[in-house]
Each structure stands twice: as C-alpha cells, then as structure tokens.
C-alpha positions in Angstrom: 138.2 58.4 75.8 136.8 55.2 76.8 134.0 54.1 78.9 133.4 51.0 81.0 130.0 50.6 82.0 128.9 49.7 85.6 126.7 47.3 84.3 129.8 45.2 83.4 130.6 44.8 87.2 128.7 41.4 87.6 131.1 40.0 84.9 134.2 40.9 86.9 135.8 39.5 90.1 134.3 41.3 93.1 137.4 40.6 95.3 140.7 41.6 93.8 143.5 40.2 95.3 145.4 43.4 95.8 144.5 47.2 95.8 145.5 48.1 92.4 145.0 50.4 89.5 141.8 48.3 88.6 139.3 51.0 88.6 136.1 51.4 86.6 134.6 54.5 84.8 135.2 56.8 81.9 138.9 57.1 81.1 140.8 60.0 79.3 144.5 59.3 78.4 147.5 61.7 78.1 150.7 60.8 76.8 153.7 61.5 78.8 156.9 62.9 77.6 158.3 59.3 77.9 155.6 58.0 75.9 153.4 56.5 78.6 149.7 56.6 78.3 148.6 58.2 81.5 144.8 57.7 83.0 142.4 60.0 84.5 139.4 58.2 85.3 135.9 59.3 86.4 134.9 56.9 88.6 131.5 55.3 87.7 128.8 56.8 89.7 127.5 54.9 92.8 124.1 53.2 92.5 121.3 55.7 94.1 123.8 58.6 94.2 122.8 62.0 93.5 125.4 64.1 91.7 125.0 67.7 90.7 125.7 69.4 87.5 128.8 71.1 89.0 129.8 67.9 90.4 130.3 66.3 86.6 131.5 69.5 85.3 134.5 69.5 87.8 134.9 65.8 87.2 135.4 66.5 83.6 137.8 69.5 84.2 140.1 67.5 86.3 140.3 64.8 83.6 141.0 67.5 81.2 144.5 68.4 83.0 147.5 67.7 80.8 150.1 67.5 83.4 152.7 68.6 80.7 151.0 71.4 78.8 153.0 74.7 78.7 150.0 76.5 80.3 150.1 74.0 83.4 152.8 73.9 86.3 153.1 71.4 89.1 154.6 72.0 92.5 155.5 69.7 95.2 153.0 70.3 98.4 155.7 70.3 101.2 153.5 71.6 103.8 151.2 69.9 106.3 152.0 66.2 106.7 151.5 64.4 103.6 153.4 64.9 100.4 151.3 65.9 97.2 151.4 67.6 94.1 149.7 71.1 93.5 148.8 71.8 89.8 148.6 75.3 88.4 147.1 77.3 85.7 150.1 79.3 84.0 148.2 80.5 81.1 148.3 84.3 82.5 150.1 86.3 84.8 153.9 87.0 85.5 154.7 83.3 84.5 152.2 83.3 81.6 152.9 79.9 79.5 156.3 79.7 81.4 155.9 76.3 83.1 159.8 76.1 83.7 160.2 79.4 85.0 157.2 79.0 87.7 158.5 75.5 88.9 161.9 77.0 89.4 160.9 80.1 91.2 157.4 79.6 92.5 157.7 76.2 93.8 160.7 76.7 95.6 159.1 79.0 98.2 157.6 75.9 99.8 154.0 77.2 100.4 151.3 77.5 98.0 151.9 79.2 94.7 148.3 80.2 94.0 148.8 83.9 94.1 151.8 83.8 91.5 149.4 81.6 88.9 146.4 82.3 87.3 144.7 79.9 89.6 145.0 76.7 90.9 143.6 73.6 89.1 143.7 70.7 91.7 145.7 68.7 93.8 147.3 65.2 93.1 147.6 63.0 96.3 149.1 59.3 96.3 149.0 56.7 98.9 151.9 57.1 101.6 152.0 54.7 104.5 155.6 54.2 104.9 157.3 54.3 108.4 157.3 57.9 109.8 154.9 59.2 107.5 151.4 60.6 107.8 149.0 57.8 106.7 147.3 58.3 103.4 145.7 56.1 101.3 144.2 57.5 97.9 141.0 55.2 97.6 139.8 56.7 100.5 139.2 60.3 98.9 137.1 58.4 96.1 135.1 56.6 98.7 134.2 59.7 100.6 133.2 61.5 97.2 130.8 58.6 96.1 129.5 57.7 99.4 128.5 61.4 100.4 126.7 61.4 97.0 124.8 58.2 98.0 123.7 59.6 101.2 122.9 63.1 99.6 124.9 64.4 102.5 124.8 68.0 103.8 128.3 68.1 104.3 130.3 68.9 101.4 132.7 66.7 100.2 135.1 67.7 97.4 135.0 66.0 93.9 137.5 63.5 93.2 138.6 61.4 90.3 141.7 58.8 89.9 144.9 59.8 87.9 147.8 57.9 87.2 151.4 59.9 86.2 154.6 58.5 84.8 156.9 57.7 87.5 160.0 59.1 86.2 158.4 62.2 85.2 156.9 62.3 88.9 160.4 61.8 90.2 162.2 64.5 88.2 159.2 67.2 88.0 157.9 66.5 91.5 159.6 64.1 93.9 163.0 65.4 93.9 161.9 69.2 94.3 159.6 67.9 97.0 162.7 66.2 98.9 164.8 69.3 98.5 162.4 71.8 99.5 160.8 69.7 102.6 164.3 69.0 103.9 164.6 72.9 104.9 161.4 72.9 107.0 161.9 71.5 110.5 158.3 71.0 111.3 157.9 69.1 107.8 159.2 66.0 109.3 156.6 63.5 108.3 156.2 65.6 104.8 159.8 65.0 104.1 159.8 61.3 105.1 157.2 61.0 102.4 159.2 62.7 99.9 162.1 60.4 100.9 159.9 57.3 100.1 158.5 58.6 96.9 161.9 59.5 95.7 163.2 55.8 96.3 159.8 54.5 95.0 159.8 56.2 91.6 163.5 55.0 91.1 162.4 51.4 92.2 158.9 50.4 92.8 159.7 47.5 95.0 161.1 50.1 97.7 157.5 50.7 98.9 155.2 48.0 100.1 152.5 46.9 99.2 153.5 48.3 95.6 150.0 48.1 94.1 148.8 50.7 96.5 151.2 53.2 94.9 152.2 52.1 91.5 150.1 50.7 88.3 150.4 47.2 87.4 153.2 47.8 85.0 155.1 49.5 87.6 155.8 52.4 85.5 153.3 54.9 86.8 152.6 56.1 90.3 148.6 56.8 90.9 146.5 58.9 93.2 143.6 61.3 92.9 142.9 64.8 91.8 140.8 66.7 94.2 140.4 70.3 95.1 140.2 71.5 98.9 138.2 74.9 99.2 137.4 76.4 102.9 138.6 77.6 105.9 139.6 75.8 109.0 137.3 75.3 111.8 138.5 76.4 115.4 137.8 74.6 118.3 134.1 75.1 118.0 134.1 72.0 115.7 137.3 70.5 115.7 137.5 70.3 119.5 140.5 71.7 121.8 142.6 68.9 121.0 144.2 69.4 124.2 144.2 65.6 125.1 146.7 64.7 122.1 146.3 62.8 118.9 144.4 59.5 119.0 141.4 58.9 121.4 142.0 61.7 123.4 141.4 64.3 120.8 138.2 62.1 119.6 136.8 62.6 122.8 137.7 66.4 123.0 135.8 66.3 119.4 132.8 65.3 121.3 132.6 67.9 123.9 132.0 70.7 120.9 128.5 72.5 121.0 127.2 70.6 118.2 128.5 67.1 119.1 126.9 67.7 122.7 123.7 68.9 121.2 123.7 65.7 119.3 124.1 63.4 122.5 121.1 65.5 124.5 118.0 63.3 124.6 116.2 66.5 124.6 114.1 68.0 121.7 115.9 69.7 119.3 115.7 73.3 120.5 116.4 72.2 123.9 119.3 70.1 122.9 120.8 73.3 120.9 120.6 75.4 124.0 121.8 72.7 126.0 125.0 72.1 123.5 125.8 75.8 123.4 125.8 76.3 127.1 127.8 72.9 127.8 130.3 73.8 125.1 130.8 77.1 125.9 132.1 76.2 129.4 135.3 75.5 127.9 137.1 78.9 127.3 138.9 78.1 124.2 135.7 77.1 122.7 133.7 79.9 123.9 136.2 82.3 122.1 136.3 80.2 118.6 132.5 80.0 118.9 131.6 83.8 119.5 128.5 85.3 120.8 125.1 84.8 119.6 125.4 81.3 117.6 122.4 81.0 115.5 120.0 78.1 116.2 119.8 77.7 112.6 123.7 77.3 112.3 123.5 74.5 115.2 121.2 72.7 113.3 123.5 72.7 110.0 126.2 71.7 112.3 124.5 68.8 113.9 123.3 67.4 110.5 126.9 67.5 109.0 128.6 66.0 112.0 126.1 63.2 112.1 127.1 62.3 108.5 130.8 62.7 109.2 130.6 60.2 112.0 128.8 57.8 109.9 131.1 58.0 106.9 133.9 57.9 109.4 132.8 54.9 111.0 132.0 53.0 107.9 135.5 54.0 106.4 137.8 53.5 109.7 138.8 57.2 109.2 141.8 57.9 111.8 142.6 61.4 110.8 139.3 63.7 111.1 139.8 65.7 114.2 141.6 69.0 113.3 140.8 68.5 109.8 137.2 70.1 109.3 136.8 73.1 107.2 134.1 75.5 106.1 132.8 78.2 103.7 130.6 80.9 104.8 127.0 81.2 103.0 124.2 83.7 103.3 121.0 82.2 103.9 117.7 83.7 103.8 113.7 83.1 103.3 112.2 84.4 100.1 108.6 83.3 98.8 108.4 80.7 101.1 111.9 79.1 99.9 115.4 78.7 101.5 117.9 80.9 99.4 121.5 80.9 99.9 124.6 82.7 98.4 128.4 82.0 98.9 129.7 84.9 101.2 132.7 86.7 100.2 133.6 87.6 103.6 133.6 86.3 107.2 131.2 88.9 108.5 127.8 90.3 107.1 127.6 93.2 105.1 126.9 91.8 101.5 124.4 94.5 100.0 123.5 92.0 97.2 121.5 89.8 100.3 118.5 90.7 102.0 119.2 92.5 105.4 117.8 89.5 107.4 120.2 87.0 105.9 122.2 85.0 108.2 125.9 84.1 107.8 126.2 80.3 108.0 129.3 78.3 108.1 128.7 75.3 105.9 131.2 72.4 106.5 133.8 70.9 104.1 135.1 67.4 104.5 138.2 68.0 102.6 140.8 65.7 104.1 139.5 62.5 103.4 142.7 60.3 102.7 143.0 58.3 105.9 140.6 55.8 105.8 139.7 52.5 103.9 142.7 50.6 105.2 142.4 47.9 107.5 145.5 49.0 109.4 144.2 52.5 110.3 142.6 53.2 113.9 139.0 53.8 113.5 138.5 56.6 116.3 134.8 57.0 115.6 134.2 53.3 116.6 136.6 53.1 119.5 135.5 56.3 121.2 131.8 55.4 120.6 130.5 58.2 118.6 127.7 56.4 117.1 126.6 55.2 120.2 126.1 58.6 121.7 124.0 60.3 118.9 120.6 61.0 119.8 119.6 63.1 116.8 119.6 62.1 113.1 118.2 62.9 109.8 115.5 60.3 108.8 117.1 60.2 105.2 120.8 59.4 106.7 119.1 56.4 108.7 117.3 55.0 105.9 119.8 55.1 103.4 122.3 53.5 105.9 120.0 50.5 106.5 119.6 50.1 102.8 123.2 50.3 102.4 123.5 47.6 105.2 120.8 45.3 103.4 122.7 45.7 99.9 126.2 44.9 101.1 124.8 41.9 102.8 123.2 40.5 99.9 125.8 41.7 97.6 123.7 43.7 95.5 124.5 46.5 93.5 126.4 48.8 95.9 128.5 45.8 97.1 129.4 45.3 93.4 130.1 48.9 93.1 132.5 49.0 96.3 134.2 46.0 95.1 135.2 46.7 91.7 135.1 50.7 91.3 138.1 51.9 93.1 141.0 49.2 93.3 140.2 47.8 96.9 141.4 44.6 98.0 139.2 41.9 99.7 140.3 43.0 103.3 139.4 46.6 102.7 136.0 45.4 101.1 135.2 43.3 104.0 135.9 46.0 106.4 133.3 48.4 104.8 130.9 45.5 104.8 131.4 45.0 108.6 131.9 48.5 109.7 128.2 49.4 108.1 126.9 46.3 109.8 128.1 47.4 113.1 126.9 51.0 112.4 123.6 50.0 111.3 123.0 47.8 114.3 124.2 50.7 117.0 121.8 53.1 115.5 119.1 50.7 115.2 119.5 49.7 119.1 119.4 53.3 119.6 116.1 53.7 117.7 114.5 50.6 119.3 114.9 51.7 122.7 113.2 55.1 121.7 116.4 57.2 122.1 117.0 58.5 118.3 115.1 61.4 117.4 114.6 61.9 113.8 114.6 66.1 113.6 117.6 66.9 111.7 116.3 69.1 108.8 118.5 72.4 108.5 115.9 73.8 105.8 112.8 73.1 107.6 114.3 74.6 110.7 115.3 77.6 108.8 111.7 78.1 107.3 109.7 77.8 110.4 112.2 77.6 113.1 111.3 74.1 114.3 111.4 70.7 112.8 108.5 68.1 113.1 110.3 64.8 114.0 109.7 61.7 111.8 108.4 58.6 112.9 110.0 55.7 110.9 110.4 52.2 111.4 113.9 51.4 112.9 114.2 48.4 110.6 113.2 50.6 107.4 
C-alpha cells in the first residue's frame, strides 16, 4: 500500500493537460491474471471535509476487493442507460466459491444478481460519452462524494473510490458479455451502445476519445470508480412529473414539487412549508405520490437536501439529476432532549423497537452522480435558474460556499485539491472555479436584497417545531 500525501500537492502541476489516471490518495494494488498492477485509490480527503468512521470503513472495504478472487464474481450492468460492472460476494450460497458458474448463469439474466449471491460488494462505473450513449464521467462521482463531505451535507452521497482494471480482463469478463446480454433488450439502446464502444475500446483504446478519460496512461487498463447505490427511487413528489420531457422541461417540472416550491417561498419556514405542500399537491400525480399528511419535519429535511443538491449540481454542471433522486426511510424521534434515528426496515410505520411517536422520515440519497464535471455537459441547475429562486438555505451551506469561492479564487488548499486529486483537466478545473463564483454571486445578491432566510435546520425543527432564523453577513 502506498500513500501520497496531500501536502505534496503544492509541488505538482495544478493544471494537467488531460483528464487522466493521475490521482492522489492511498493506493492498494492487485495483480491481474495478465500480470498488470491494478490500482484502487482512496482519494485524499478534501481540506475541511467531515468524514465519518463508516465512510473510511467503506473506502477501505472497496479497496480490499480483488476482482479475480474465487469468492468474487463480476457481471455487466445491462439495465438503465449506462454500462458498468456489478461486483458480488459469492463466498456463500448456491454459487459458493463458483465464480465461473455465477458469471455464466446469474449474470446472463440481465438484471441484478444480488439475490443469487451472498451480497453485492460494489458497482464499477467507467466514463462513457460516445455517440448514442448516456453521459457518464467517472471523476464526477468522486467530486460529489468529497464535496458533500466538505459541505457536511445532510443529503446522503455514497462513498466512492478510484479503480483501474486490466482492459483485456474487462473485455473478456465484462464487456463482451455485456454487449451480448444488452443486445437482447430493446429498451437498453443507450446501454448497448455503451457496451459496443467498450468492446471496441478495450481492443483498441484509440477507438475512444478522449482516450485519457477512460484508459490509464499506458493504455493497458480501463479506469472508473467503485461505489454503491443504496436506496429507493422517489416518485414525482421529489423527482417531479417529468411530463415536459428531458432537458430544461423536466428541470422546470422539478421546481414544481412541494419541497422546491417551499424553497421558493418568501414566507417564513412554517408558512413556506404549508404553501409548498398545497401548491405541489395541485398536480394529481404529485398528490398521489406525496400521500396524505406529509409531516412538516419531512419537508424541512427535503428542503435542506434539495438546496444542497442544487448547489452541488450547479458547481459541477450536472445534466442528469431529475428522475435519479433516491431515498432511505428512517425513524426519527426525540429522547432526552436529543434527536434519535434508526434505519427503517419497511416503508410503513410499525417497528416495535422504536418509540410509538417516532416519525417515518425519508432521507434523500444522491446516488447517480456520474453526469457532472465535463465542460460539454448541460448545466440545467444553471440554465433553469434554480439558485436564483431559492429563498431558504442553511447558514452553514451558504458560509461554506462563500469560503469555497474565496479559496478557489486565491488558489488555496481547496483549489490545489480540485486541481490534482481526481484527474481533471484544465478546462474542467476552470469550470468548477467559474461555477462556484457564479453560484456565490447569485446567492450573495439574494442575501443582500434581504430575500434569503437562513432557517434550514432539520434537527432543530424536529426538537422544537420551529427554527430560529440565523442572521449572518452576506459576504461571510
């Protein structure tokens, strides 16, 4: 295991010519059957980031996965729009230690094979932006993971690490089977197009451009990220009706959901919640998905999570957020003056292990974060003016954004991290700097006009039923 210290960033070029495998962090290496040294990199922590013990444990677990171990099986992900690789633990069950049998039989079903394995270990996602495919950029997921820890976000963003894989092993183990399986699914057109390109590129890396976004500098390995995507997909109550079609239309629909409407309200928090619920439920589909008696506590969680999503998506030029927001149910209650919570096993109340008064709260998971970071992507948070419409925000989120902008402008430690840690090129770095400056300017203007309330504190609201608005300097 090798550790490259973050302090060494100042001695490195901060503007690499191309996006690449030149990433910084703690490395673990594995040898492929062809003798290549594959790398798993726990990217160096972002300065000021708050990482939990479970974050670090999960990073470590990802970088302990030997893709060729007898107890590990890999399957092509042939559902949804982008190609990837699912990694399973087959140390127990019907396919115990039978990697070959699992890959031959379970993978060929063309769906998640978790039920046939002991469990799933991770998902590997490479970059894929060829013609006819769904936009995927692997450094994007790394940016979301680490920046969510910088912002100490309420929204749950999954742990993500960098990983390379022998291209010839990827070709035989994953890409060719993925092309075959996806070819039988008429609804998987973009997924199949991705597999076509991966097969061609694994055989000849020059087939994919820019090559350095997909292959290591020696052109012998493909790289991407390892992550996991727990959670359940929200309906129109958060993702919007999407009736206006892909692009700007569905992003405007997203802004007509109850929590987003509450964020847009200039009224105090309690009244904004009431308005958001009433206006959002005017749409029959949203009313059905929302259900009756949505708790104000749920709305405050949603409002804070959505405000964080908009900030992150604006900074990274995310083009594929709407329709891809998930949740995990938790029980929340107050005990001895403190907010307690426990992950719920089911979606309906009835867990005898929690107090009878516990509320079932859906906590938002931001799992699908692979369509940001590239200059070529459409920034729908920007083009549909989501930030301009916000009237409620957490003071902490605002202050961290202002501090981030100041650091990026002065080329401080955060700028050095962005420039050297995840393999971005000069244009991609510059885009993050410019978007952060623009986002800060938009929210500062709203603040200076007296139109931004710093009142999004879910725990305080859960404890007292209200939030005392914070008064902070707009330039803080």
